[in-house]
N, C-alpha and C positions, 0 to 999 in steps of 0.2 A: 587765456584769451578774453577779450572783452565780450560782453553780452550785447545783444540787440533785442529790440522789441519788434515782433513781426505783425502781420496783418490780423492775427488772432486777437489783438488788443481791442478791448471794448471801452477804453478810456475811462476806466473806473477810478484811476488815481491811487490805487492801493500801494503801488510800488514806490512812488515818488518819495514819501516821507521815510521809507525804510532804508534807502540808500545811504550808507555811511559817508559817501564822497560827494553827495549832491550831484550825481551824474545823470539823474533822470529828470526830464522836464516834459511839459505838455507840448506836443507838436500840433500841427494844423489839424490832423485827423486822429493820430494816435500818439502815445507817449514815446519819447526817444531817449536813448542812452548815449551820452558823450563818451566815445571810446577812450579819449584821452584821460578821462576821470575814472573809468571803470576798472576796478582791481579785482573783480569777482568776489568782493568782500574780504579778500586777503589783506592783512592778517587779522582782521577784526572778528570775522565769523567763519565757521567751518562750512556753512551753506550759503549760497547766494540768496540774499534777502528778497530780491525782486522775484526770484523763482518761488520762494517759499510762500509769498502772499498772492501771487497772480492766480486769479480764478480760471483763466483760460489757457494757461501754459504758453503765453506769448513771449516770455523772456527766455531766449535761447542763446547758446554760444554763437559768436560771430566767427565763422571759419576763416575770415580774412584778417583777423586780429589775434593771432596766436602769440602768447607770452608765457614764459616760464614762471614758476612760483617765485623765484628770486626777483625776476623783473616786476612782477605784480607787487611784491613787498617794497621794492625800491620806488615804484610809482606812488604807492600809498604814502611812504615817508616823504616824498617830494611834495605831495598834496597837503600834508599835515605837518610840515616843518615849522 
């Protein structure tokens, strides 16, 4: 599933450069993740990079955007073709 950034975000920007798909951008008040670009860092990393660097645990799974590992890999290949 894609991840999202919740209200715990302090807009520190640590997550943006870590995303291998450039899915994270600054929003009006907090950073945002483009679900169409989020592959949970599959197949590049074994851990979500935004989660690893977020100081407030604001990067969480989006329950409305569930995808299988195979779907995430296919999305990644489509973004980096």
